[in-house]
C-alpha positions as CSV (number, residue, x, y, z in Angstrom):
1,M,18.2,63.2,11.3
2,A,20.7,62.5,9.8
3,A,24.1,64.0,9.7
4,N,26.2,62.6,6.3
5,A,24.4,61.6,3.0
6,K,24.6,57.8,2.9
7,Q,23.1,58.4,6.8
8,G,20.5,59.6,4.6
9,T,20.0,56.6,2.4
10,Y,20.3,53.9,4.7
11,L,17.2,56.1,7.3
12,G,15.2,56.5,3.9
13,T,15.9,52.6,2.8
14,T,15.0,51.5,7.2
15,L,11.5,53.4,6.8
16,V,10.8,52.0,3.1
17,G,11.8,48.7,4.4
18,F,9.8,48.3,8.2
19,T,6.9,50.1,6.0
20,S,6.4,47.8,2.7
21,F,7.3,44.8,4.9
22,V,4.7,45.3,8.5
23,A,2.4,46.1,4.7
24,G,2.8,42.7,4.2
25,L,2.5,41.1,6.9
26,H,-1.2,42.5,7.1
27,S,-2.2,42.2,3.6
28,G,-1.4,38.6,3.5
29,G,-1.5,36.4,0.7
30,G,0.6,35.6,-1.9
31,L,1.5,39.8,-2.8
32,G,1.6,39.9,1.1
33,I,4.0,37.5,1.4
34,V,6.4,39.3,-1.9
35,F,6.0,42.5,0.0
36,A,7.0,41.5,2.9
37,I,10.0,39.6,1.9
38,V,11.3,42.8,-0.2
39,G,10.6,45.1,3.2
40,A,12.8,42.8,4.9
41,G,15.2,43.4,2.5
42,L,15.6,46.3,2.3
43,L,16.0,46.3,6.3
44,L,18.9,43.6,5.8
45,V,20.2,46.5,3.2
46,S,20.1,49.3,5.9
47,A,21.7,47.8,9.1
48,A,24.4,46.4,6.4
49,G,24.8,50.0,5.1
50,F,24.4,51.2,8.9
51,Y,27.4,49.1,10.3
52,K,29.8,49.9,7.5
53,I,29.9,53.7,7.5
54,K,32.6,54.7,9.7
55,A,32.0,57.4,12.9
56,V,31.6,61.0,11.9
């Protein structure tokens, strides 16, 4: 799935961020909003990380 360690790290971050974001949207309430914000932040971090990685 990932060609090197950095890609693997950001792939894991993407999966955790997406899961957290969707779980936060589904649950709603105060804690759900926190999960959604954290998930969105992780998705942004992973997108920026993938953008920074140089081609193999």
